[in-house]
C-alpha positions in Angstrom: -0.8 25.0 14.2 -2.3 21.6 12.4 -5.4 20.0 13.7 -4.9 16.3 14.5 -6.0 14.4 11.5 -8.8 11.7 11.2 -7.9 8.4 10.1 -9.1 5.2 8.2 -7.5 2.1 7.2 -8.9 0.5 4.7 -8.4 -3.1 2.7 -9.4 -3.3 -0.9 -10.9 -6.8 -1.5 -9.0 -6.8 -5.1 -5.5 -6.0 -6.4 -5.2 -1.8 -6.2 -2.6 0.2 -7.9 -2.9 3.4 -6.1 -0.6 5.3 -8.1 -2.2 4.8 -11.5 -5.9 4.9 -10.0 -5.2 8.1 -9.0 -3.1 9.5 -11.8 -5.5 11.0 -13.9 -6.2 13.8 -10.9 -3.1 15.2 -11.3 -2.6 18.3 -13.4 0.8 18.0 -14.1 4.3 17.6 -11.9 3.6 21.0 -10.1 -0.4 20.5 -9.4 -0.8 22.6 -6.0 -4.1 20.5 -5.4 -2.2 16.8 -5.9 1.4 15.5 -4.8 3.1 12.6 -4.8 5.7 12.6 -2.1 9.0 10.4 -1.7 7.1 8.0 0.2 4.7 7.1 -2.6 1.8 8.7 -0.2 -0.7 11.1 -2.7 -1.8 14.0 -1.4 -4.9 15.7 -2.1 -6.6 19.0 -1.6 -10.5 19.2 -2.3 -13.4 21.4 -1.8 -15.9 19.1 -0.9 -19.4 19.7 0.4 -18.6 20.0 3.8 -15.5 22.4 3.3 -11.8 22.2 2.3 -10.1 19.0 3.0 -6.7 17.7 2.6 -6.1 13.9 2.2 -3.4 11.7 2.1 -3.5 7.9 1.2 -0.5 5.5 1.4 -0.6 1.7 0.4 1.2 -0.6 2.7 1.4 -4.3 2.0 -1.9 -3.9 0.2 -3.6 -2.4 2.7 -4.6 1.6 2.7 -3.9 4.2 4.9 -5.4 7.4 5.0 -5.5 10.6 7.2 -7.4 13.8 6.5 -7.2 17.3 7.8 -10.0 20.0 7.8 -14.0 20.4 7.5 -14.1 18.1 4.6 -11.8 15.3 6.0 -14.7 13.2 7.3 -16.3 13.5 3.7 -13.2 12.5 2.1 -12.6 9.3 4.4 -16.1 8.1 4.1 -15.7 8.1 0.2 -12.1 6.7 0.3 -13.0 3.3 -0.9 -15.1 4.9 -3.7 -12.5 7.4 -4.8 -10.4 4.6 -5.3 -12.3 2.6 -7.4 -14.3 0.4 -4.9 -17.8 0.6 -7.2 -15.4 -0.1 -10.3 -15.9 -3.5 -11.9 -13.1 -4.3 -14.5 -14.4 -7.7 -14.6 -17.2 -6.4 -16.4 -14.9 -6.2 -19.7 -15.4 -9.3 -22.0 -12.2 -11.3 -22.5 -9.9 -9.4 -24.8 -8.0 -11.1 -27.6 -4.3 -12.1 -27.4 -2.2 -9.1 -28.1 -0.5 -5.9 -26.1 -3.9 -4.8 -25.1 -4.4 -8.2 -23.4 -1.1 -8.3 -21.8 -1.4 -4.7 -20.5 -4.6 -6.1 -18.7 -3.0 -8.8 -17.2 0.0 -6.9 -16.3 -2.0 -4.0 -14.3 -4.6 -6.1 -12.7 -4.7 -3.1 -9.8 -5.6 -0.7 -12.2 -9.2 1.1 -10.9 -11.1 3.9 -12.7 -11.0 6.7 -9.7 -14.4 8.4 -8.9 -14.1 11.9 -7.1 -17.7 12.6 -6.5 -17.2 16.3 -7.3 -17.7 17.3 -10.4 -16.5 21.0 -10.9 -13.0 19.8 -9.4 -12.4 18.5 -12.5 -14.6 20.3 -15.0 -12.4 23.7 -14.6 -8.8 22.2 -15.3 -10.5 20.5 -18.7 -12.1 23.6 -19.6 -8.5 25.0 -19.0 -7.0 22.2 -21.4 -9.2 23.0 -24.2 -7.4 23.5 -27.6 -4.2 24.0 -25.6 -1.3 22.3 -24.8 -0.9 20.8 -21.6 2.0 22.8 -20.5 -0.2 25.6 -21.2 -3.1 24.5 -19.0 -1.0 23.4 -16.4 0.5 26.4 -15.9 -2.8 28.1 -15.8 -4.1 25.5 -13.1 -1.2 26.3 -11.2 -1.2 30.6 -11.2 -5.1 30.7 -10.4 -5.1 28.0 -7.4 -1.9 30.1 -6.2 -4.1 33.4 -6.5 -7.4 32.4 -5.7 -7.4 29.2 -3.8 -7.0 28.8 -0.4 -4.3 26.8 2.1 -4.8 23.2 2.3 -5.7 22.0 5.9 -3.1 20.1 7.4 0.5 19.8 7.1 0.6 20.3 3.0 2.9 23.0 3.0 2.4 24.8 -0.4 -0.8 22.9 -1.4 -4.1 24.9 -2.4 -7.8 23.7 -2.3 -9.5 25.1 -5.6 -11.5 28.0 -5.2 -15.2 27.8 -4.4 -17.8 27.9 -7.6 -18.4 31.8 -5.9 -14.3 32.6 -5.8 -14.3 31.3 -9.6 -17.1 33.9 -10.8 -15.5 36.5 -9.1 -12.2 36.2 -11.0 -11.7 39.5 -13.2 -11.4 39.1 -17.0 -7.7 40.7 -16.9 -6.7 37.8 -14.5 -7.5 35.4 -17.1 -5.9 37.2 -19.4 -3.1 37.4 -17.6 -2.5 33.7 -17.0 -2.6 32.8 -20.4 -6.5 31.8 -20.3 -8.1 33.3 -23.9 -12.0 34.4 -23.3 -13.5 31.5 -24.7 -12.5 29.2 -21.9 -12.7 31.7 -19.3 -16.3 32.5 -20.3 -17.4 28.7 -20.5 -15.7 28.7 -16.7 -17.8 31.5 -15.5 -21.2 29.8 -17.3 -20.5 26.6 -15.4 -19.5 27.9 -12.0 -22.7 30.0 -11.9 -24.6 26.5 -12.6 -22.6 24.6 -10.2 -25.1 23.3 -7.9 -27.1 21.4 -11.1 -23.7 20.3 -12.6 -22.5 18.9 -9.2 -25.6 16.5 -9.3 -24.3 15.0 -12.6 -22.2 13.3 -9.9 -24.7 10.7 -9.0 -25.9 10.3 -12.9 -25.7 7.8 -15.2 -23.6 7.9 -18.3 -26.3 9.6 -20.8 -27.9 11.8 -18.4 -24.8 12.9 -16.9 -23.1 13.9 -20.2 -26.4 15.7 -21.5 -26.4 17.7 -17.9 -22.6 19.1 -18.3 -23.0 19.4 -22.4 -26.1 21.6 -21.9 -23.6 24.3 -20.9 -22.1 26.4 -23.8 -18.5 25.9 -24.5 -18.7 22.2 -22.6 -18.6 19.6 -25.4 -18.4 16.0 -25.6 -14.4 16.1 -25.2 -14.7 18.5 -21.9 -17.4 16.4 -20.7 -15.7 13.1 -21.1 -12.4 14.1 -19.2 -14.9 15.5 -16.3 -17.0 12.4 -15.8 -13.9 10.1 -16.2 -12.6 11.5 -13.0 -16.1 12.8 -11.1 -17.8 9.6 -11.9 -15.3 7.2 -12.8 -17.2 6.7 -16.2 -15.7 3.7 -17.7 -17.5 4.7 -21.2 -16.7 8.3 -21.5 -14.6 8.7 -24.8 -12.6 11.9 -24.9 -13.8 12.5 -28.5 -11.9 15.6 -29.8 -8.9 14.7 -28.6 -5.9 15.7 -30.4 -3.7 12.6 -29.7 -6.3 9.6 -29.0 -7.8 9.2 -32.2 -4.3 8.5 -33.6 -3.1 6.4 -30.5 -6.4 4.0 -30.6 -5.9 3.7 -34.6 -2.4 2.7 -34.2 -2.6 0.3 -31.4 -6.3 -1.4 -32.4 -5.6 -1.4 -36.2 -2.2 -0.4 -37.4 -3.4 2.9 -38.7 -0.9 5.6 -38.1 -3.6 8.2 -38.1 -7.4 8.2 -37.7 -10.2 10.5 -36.9 -12.9 10.7 -34.3 -15.3 8.4 -36.4 -12.6 5.9 -36.9 -12.0 6.1 -33.1 -15.4 5.2 -32.3 -15.8 2.7 -34.6 -12.5 0.9 -33.1 -13.6 1.3 -29.8 -17.3 0.4 -30.3 -16.9 -3.6 -29.7 -16.1 -2.5 -26.2 -18.9 -0.2 -24.9 -19.9 0.3 -22.0 -15.8 0.2 -21.2 -14.5 2.4 -23.9 -12.6 4.4 -21.7 -11.2 1.4 -19.5 -9.9 0.1 -23.1 -8.1 3.7 -23.7 -6.7 3.7 -20.3 -5.2 0.1 -21.3 -4.1 0.7 -24.6 -2.0 4.0 -22.7 -0.4 0.9 -20.3 0.8 -0.8 -23.8 3.7 2.3 -24.8 2.1 1.5 -28.0 2.5 5.1 -30.1 2.1 6.1 -33.6 5.1 7.4 -35.7 5.4 11.3 -35.6 4.8 13.2 -39.0 5.4 16.6 -37.7 6.0 19.0 -35.3 3.9 19.3 -31.9 1.3 21.6 -31.1 3.1 25.0 -30.3 2.1 27.1 -27.5 -0.2 30.1 -27.7 0.5 33.0 -25.6 -3.1 34.8 -25.3 -1.4 37.6 -23.2 -0.2 38.9 -26.5 -3.4 39.2 -28.3 
């Protein structure tokens, strides 16, 4: 039996591309905590400070229709504008020179940086994505939510709310191994969830302080902190330093170089601070990709070790 939903209608003051704004929150096509339905609605299952909640958002004629279920529903609806980038200000990015980057900005005026206000929700899957293929990480996320998450409130059949910090901490070592998560990543998650209250405070911190709070945990480096804060804080300057593909993509788009390293990545993005992550999102929308010279990264089955 489903409880009646809470509802909210919100009219953004600026163009909003709902799908692209919330796309970073989806961990693969089978993510049990984030779903896109045939009518264009986006469903999210979250563990809020008020408890589990399910949020459904749909854009109609420029207006946002939202429904939410569960104890976390009021919290999710109260924060709806912030989630959808109401606090984001892409106009602060200086005018771009002629070329694909400026064209991407012109063609996608509704791109905003989402802000969930929930650190652990983005941190755990970011750790799962360390040094492995996306498919490996997405599979582990699906299985862990299937086995340790809770059913999402409301009419969200098959969706799962991520575990609480305590529930993450109680996952036995053999189960991490069974879903393909090596001891280094599982140990990092275990350390992080034991510090969950302090890490959640980073959602209200400025860029430098939030990075320092997260990277103080062993196993959480610049890449993981950036991937987390891009989503929890809507941080426009959080660069995923250490990413396998990003230096080459940015190097190709901004300098025509087929291969670049992290130092060159940061040098190319420096003129765009404090909007370096926003520029990376725009570069992704250009469709520019460097030539490939070798095989893709092969998955590793840690269960065989």
